[in-house]
C-alpha positions as CSV (number, residue, x, y, z in Angstrom):
1,M,-9.5,-1.4,32.8
2,P,-8.3,-2.1,29.7
3,R,-6.9,0.2,27.9
4,S,-9.8,1.3,24.6
5,K,-7.8,0.3,21.0
6,I,-10.9,2.6,19.8
7,E,-8.7,5.5,17.1
8,L,-10.2,8.7,15.2
9,R,-10.3,6.8,12.2
10,H,-12.6,4.4,13.9
11,V,-15.1,7.5,15.1
12,R,-14.4,8.5,11.2
13,Y,-15.3,5.8,9.2
14,I,-18.6,5.4,11.4
15,I,-19.7,8.9,10.8
16,A,-19.1,8.2,7.1
17,A,-21.2,5.4,7.2
18,A,-23.9,7.2,8.4
19,E,-23.7,10.2,6.9
20,S,-23.3,7.8,3.7
21,G,-25.9,4.9,4.8
22,S,-22.8,2.8,2.9
23,F,-20.0,0.8,3.8
24,R,-19.0,1.6,0.2
25,R,-20.1,4.8,-0.3
26,A,-18.0,5.4,2.8
27,A,-15.2,4.2,1.8
28,Q,-15.4,5.8,-1.6
29,D,-15.2,9.5,0.3
30,L,-12.5,8.9,2.4
31,G,-10.6,7.1,-0.7
32,V,-10.0,4.1,1.4
33,E,-11.2,0.2,1.2
34,Q,-14.4,-1.0,1.8
35,S,-13.2,-3.7,3.8
36,A,-10.9,-0.8,5.9
37,I,-14.2,0.6,6.6
38,S,-16.2,-2.6,7.6
39,R,-13.3,-4.0,10.0
40,R,-12.6,-0.9,11.1
41,I,-16.1,-0.7,12.6
42,R,-16.6,-4.3,13.4
43,D,-13.9,-3.5,15.8
44,V,-15.9,-0.6,17.7
45,E,-18.7,-3.4,17.3
46,D,-16.7,-5.9,19.0
47,E,-15.7,-3.7,22.1
48,I,-18.7,-2.1,22.7
49,G,-20.4,-5.4,22.4
50,A,-23.4,-4.0,20.2
51,Q,-24.1,-3.9,17.0
52,L,-23.6,0.2,15.7
53,F,-25.1,-0.8,12.1
54,R,-28.1,-2.8,10.4
55,R,-26.8,-4.0,7.4
56,H,-29.6,-4.6,4.6
57,P,-29.4,-5.1,0.6
58,A,-29.5,-1.2,0.2
59,G,-26.6,0.1,2.8
60,V,-26.7,0.5,6.7
61,D,-29.1,2.0,9.0
62,L,-28.1,3.2,12.7
63,T,-29.0,1.0,15.8
64,D,-30.4,2.7,18.6
65,I,-26.7,1.7,20.2
66,G,-25.2,3.4,17.2
67,K,-26.8,6.9,17.1
68,Q,-25.9,6.8,21.0
69,F,-22.6,6.4,20.6
70,L,-22.3,8.9,17.6
71,N,-24.3,11.7,19.0
72,Q,-21.2,11.9,21.9
73,A,-18.3,10.9,19.7
74,A,-19.2,12.7,16.7
75,P,-18.2,16.5,17.8
76,G,-15.2,15.2,20.1
77,A,-13.9,13.7,16.5
78,R,-14.7,16.9,14.5
79,Q,-13.2,19.3,17.0
80,I,-10.0,17.3,16.0
81,G,-10.3,16.7,13.1
82,S,-10.6,21.0,12.8
83,A,-7.2,21.3,15.2
84,L,-5.4,18.9,13.1
85,D,-6.4,20.7,9.9
86,G,-5.3,24.1,11.6
87,A,-2.0,22.8,12.5
88,R,-1.4,21.0,9.1
89,T,-2.2,24.6,7.6
90,V,0.7,26.3,10.0
91,A,3.0,23.5,9.1
92,N,2.7,24.0,5.8
93,I,4.3,27.4,5.7
94,G,7.2,26.0,6.6
95,R,10.0,24.7,3.9
96,H,8.9,20.8,3.2
97,L,7.5,18.2,1.0
98,R,4.9,16.0,2.3
99,I,5.2,12.8,0.4
100,G,2.8,10.0,1.0
101,V,4.5,6.0,0.0
102,F,2.7,3.0,-1.1
103,G,5.0,0.2,0.1
104,P,8.6,0.7,1.7
105,L,10.7,3.4,1.4
106,T,13.7,0.6,1.0
107,M,13.1,0.5,-2.5
108,G,15.8,0.9,-4.5
109,F,14.2,3.9,-6.9
110,L,13.0,5.6,-4.2
111,S,15.8,5.4,-1.5
112,E,18.1,6.8,-4.1
113,L,15.6,9.3,-5.4
114,F,15.6,11.2,-2.0
115,G,18.9,10.5,-1.5
116,A,19.6,13.1,-3.9
117,F,17.1,15.3,-3.4
118,R,18.6,16.0,-0.2
119,G,21.6,16.5,-1.9
120,D,20.4,19.6,-3.8
121,R,18.1,20.9,-1.9
122,P,19.5,20.2,1.5
123,G,17.2,22.9,3.5
124,V,14.3,21.6,2.7
125,K,12.9,18.9,5.0
126,L,10.8,15.7,3.5
127,R,7.8,14.4,5.9
128,F,6.9,10.6,4.8
129,S,3.4,9.1,5.7
130,E,2.4,5.6,4.2
131,G,-1.0,4.8,3.4
132,S,-3.2,2.5,0.8
133,C,-3.0,3.8,-3.2
134,P,-6.4,5.6,-2.6
135,E,-5.8,7.0,0.4
136,L,-2.7,8.2,-1.0
137,I,-4.6,9.6,-4.0
138,A,-7.2,11.3,-1.8
139,A,-4.8,13.5,0.4
140,V,-3.0,14.7,-2.6
141,R,-6.5,15.6,-3.7
142,R,-7.4,17.4,-0.5
143,G,-4.1,19.1,-0.6
144,Q,-3.1,17.0,2.9
145,L,0.0,15.5,0.7
146,D,2.4,17.4,-2.0
147,V,2.7,13.7,-3.9
148,G,1.8,10.5,-3.4
149,V,4.0,7.2,-4.7
150,V,1.2,4.7,-5.8
151,A,0.9,1.4,-7.9
152,E,-1.3,0.4,-10.7
153,A,-3.3,3.7,-10.3
154,S,-5.4,6.8,-11.9
155,P,-5.9,9.9,-9.6
156,G,-8.8,11.1,-11.9
157,K,-9.2,14.6,-13.3
158,G,-7.1,17.7,-12.5
159,F,-4.1,15.4,-11.5
160,D,-1.7,13.8,-13.3
161,V,0.9,10.7,-12.9
162,T,4.5,10.8,-13.6
163,H,5.4,7.2,-14.3
164,L,8.5,6.3,-12.7
165,W,9.7,2.2,-12.9
166,A,7.8,-1.2,-13.1
167,E,8.8,-3.9,-11.5
168,P,7.9,-7.7,-11.3
169,V,5.6,-9.8,-9.0
170,Y,7.3,-13.0,-7.0
171,A,6.1,-15.9,-4.9
172,A,7.7,-15.8,-1.9
173,L,7.7,-19.4,-0.6
174,P,9.1,-21.8,2.4
175,D,12.7,-23.1,1.2
176,G,12.2,-26.9,0.4
177,D,8.3,-26.1,-1.4
178,P,8.4,-27.9,-4.5
179,L,7.1,-25.1,-6.0
180,A,10.9,-23.3,-5.6
181,D,12.3,-26.0,-7.7
182,Q,11.2,-24.4,-10.7
183,K,12.8,-20.9,-11.8
184,A,9.4,-18.7,-12.3
185,L,6.0,-19.9,-11.7
186,R,2.2,-19.0,-13.3
187,W,-0.2,-17.8,-12.0
188,D,-2.4,-21.2,-12.2
189,D,1.0,-23.0,-10.4
190,L,-0.3,-20.8,-6.9
191,R,-4.2,-21.1,-7.4
192,D,-5.0,-24.0,-4.8
193,R,-1.9,-22.0,-2.3
194,H,-3.1,-20.4,1.2
195,F,-2.2,-17.0,1.1
196,V,-1.2,-14.4,3.5
197,V,-1.0,-11.3,3.9
198,T,-0.8,-8.2,6.4
199,D,-4.0,-5.9,7.5
200,L,-1.7,-3.2,6.7
201,P,-2.4,-1.0,3.2
202,T,0.0,-3.2,1.4
203,G,-2.2,-6.3,2.6
204,D,-5.2,-5.1,1.2
205,F,-3.4,-4.9,-1.9
206,A,-2.0,-7.8,-2.4
207,K,-5.7,-8.7,-1.2
208,G,-7.3,-7.5,-4.4
209,Y,-4.5,-8.4,-6.7
210,L,-4.4,-11.9,-6.1
211,M,-8.4,-11.9,-6.0
212,R,-8.0,-10.4,-9.5
213,N,-4.9,-12.6,-11.3
214,L,-5.5,-16.2,-9.4
215,Q,-9.5,-15.0,-11.1
216,T,-11.1,-17.5,-9.0
217,S,-14.3,-16.6,-6.7
218,P,-13.3,-14.9,-3.4
219,G,-15.0,-18.1,-1.7
220,D,-12.4,-20.6,-3.5
221,L,-9.3,-18.4,-2.7
222,Q,-7.3,-19.2,0.8
223,I,-6.7,-15.4,2.1
224,E,-5.2,-15.0,5.3
225,Q,-5.3,-11.1,5.9
226,L,-2.9,-11.0,9.6
227,S,-2.4,-8.8,11.6
228,V,1.3,-8.3,12.1
229,T,4.3,-6.5,10.0
230,R,5.7,-7.3,6.3
231,E,8.7,-8.3,8.7
232,S,6.7,-10.8,10.7
233,L,4.9,-12.1,7.3
234,M,7.5,-13.0,6.1
235,Q,8.7,-15.0,9.2
236,I,5.4,-16.8,8.6
237,V,6.1,-17.6,5.3
238,A,9.4,-19.4,6.0
239,H,8.1,-21.4,8.9
240,G,6.1,-23.0,6.2
241,D,2.6,-21.4,7.7
242,G,1.3,-19.8,4.1
243,V,3.0,-18.3,1.0
244,T,2.7,-14.8,-0.2
245,I,3.8,-12.2,-3.0
246,A,6.6,-9.4,-2.7
247,G,8.3,-6.9,-4.6
248,S,11.2,-6.4,-5.6
249,A,12.6,-4.8,-2.3
250,H,12.1,-7.9,-0.4
251,V,13.7,-9.6,-3.2
252,R,16.7,-7.7,-3.7
253,H,17.9,-8.3,-0.3
254,G,16.8,-11.5,0.1
255,L,16.0,-13.7,3.3
256,P,16.6,-16.9,5.3
257,G,14.0,-19.6,4.7
258,I,12.8,-18.1,2.3
259,A,12.7,-18.8,-2.0
260,F,11.7,-15.8,-4.5
261,R,10.6,-17.0,-7.5
262,L,9.6,-15.0,-10.2
263,I,5.4,-14.8,-11.1
264,E,5.8,-14.8,-14.8
265,D,4.2,-11.6,-16.6
266,A,2.8,-10.5,-13.6
267,V,4.1,-6.4,-13.3
268,L,3.9,-3.5,-11.1
269,R,3.6,0.5,-12.8
270,Y,4.6,2.7,-10.1
271,G,4.1,6.8,-10.4
272,A,4.2,10.2,-8.7
273,V,0.4,11.3,-8.3
274,H,0.7,15.3,-8.3
275,P,-1.4,18.0,-9.0
276,R,-2.0,19.2,-12.5
277,G,-0.6,22.4,-13.8
278,A,2.1,25.0,-12.1
279,L,4.1,23.6,-9.1
280,H,5.5,25.0,-6.3
281,R,9.6,25.1,-6.8
282,N,10.5,22.1,-4.4
283,L,7.9,19.5,-5.6
284,E,8.7,20.8,-9.2
285,R,12.4,19.9,-8.4
286,L,11.7,16.4,-7.2
287,L,9.4,15.7,-10.4
288,A,12.8,16.5,-12.7
289,L,14.9,14.2,-10.7
290,A,12.6,11.4,-10.5
291,K,11.7,11.8,-14.3
292,S,15.8,11.9,-14.7
293,F,15.9,8.6,-12.5
294,S,13.2,6.8,-15.1
295,E,15.2,7.7,-17.8
296,R,18.7,5.5,-16.7
297,D,19.7,3.0,-18.7
298,D,18.8,-0.5,-18.2
299,A,21.7,-1.8,-16.3
300,W,20.4,0.8,-13.5
301,F,17.3,-0.6,-13.3
302,A,18.5,-4.5,-13.5
303,R,20.7,-4.2,-10.6
304,Q,17.5,-3.0,-8.7
305,R,15.5,-5.4,-10.0
306,L,13.5,-2.8,-11.7
307,M,12.2,-2.0,-15.1
308,R,11.9,1.2,-17.3
309,P,8.6,1.9,-16.8
310,E,7.8,1.7,-20.7
311,H,9.0,-1.6,-20.1
312,R,5.8,-4.1,-21.0
313,R,6.8,-7.5,-20.2
314,V,9.0,-8.6,-17.0
315,P,12.5,-10.0,-18.1
316,H,14.0,-13.2,-17.8
317,V,15.4,-13.4,-14.1
318,D,18.2,-15.7,-12.9
319,C,16.2,-17.5,-10.1
320,H,18.9,-20.6,-9.1
321,R,19.7,-20.7,-5.2
322,G,20.8,-16.6,-5.3
323,A,17.0,-16.2,-5.2
324,R,16.7,-17.7,-2.0
325,G,17.8,-16.0,1.4
326,R,21.2,-17.7,1.8
327,T,22.5,-16.1,-1.0
328,P,21.9,-12.5,-1.5
329,D,25.0,-11.5,-3.1
330,R,23.3,-13.0,-6.3
331,L,20.8,-10.3,-5.9
332,Q,23.0,-7.4,-5.6
């Protein structure tokens, strides 16, 4: 018998959708993208071979099969959730910081920041998790994370953002693509391209970012969301099966077969979301270090291919052969 791919989060999404009567409201309650709710519920329906919900203009209702599934699955899911909450409470007594990050930990700012914190507080463990920006903000608000590093997001009432850095956005193209001969690109240059993104949180963000900046209707936008890692996605681009967007972490190290080209006036701003008011000393120290890093001189940020957070425009970047994966020494 094949192993089921259904996870606890699938059941959580079904419960939330059933209670709210809407995928959109369920996504808001859980702090995730609506596409994630729809996709995971569809996964369960595909495995069962029947619909759990009836879709209609006002929202969704459970089918008879959906009611049966939920009656059997919900008690177990709630029991596991309660056990996890209890375990987190016990774990939080120890000396550690729970940090949520949107994107790779290899980003130059974060790798240096966390290295400095470990040197300053060697007895404090850092526990990391990745997620979408809405998921991380929701986890901070629920007290499940101490801080969340997010892009282009506002945490809402009662929480603050410590601005960390900004970075340019690049188009990742296969070597030999006609656009690779240009030093920089405009969004209009990319409007008719076939984009590939992952089905990870960074892929959901990239899809929304592309839709906003290309300013085209969803039906005209060519975006394929693939069940692959970020590293595999870049291999797909290198083989000529699409283009994507990338941040400084990929560009700084370079990748064989890929040309990274700056997109004019495309900037992502990153910040640390945390509770407002008095903070425990370890979080306070981490944020103090982060603030000191964000105030470093422009030369340090340029070496990281980043910008200080108060900058608003992307500076000129030398995008000759060094920006292709074959000569990463030009990117250091």
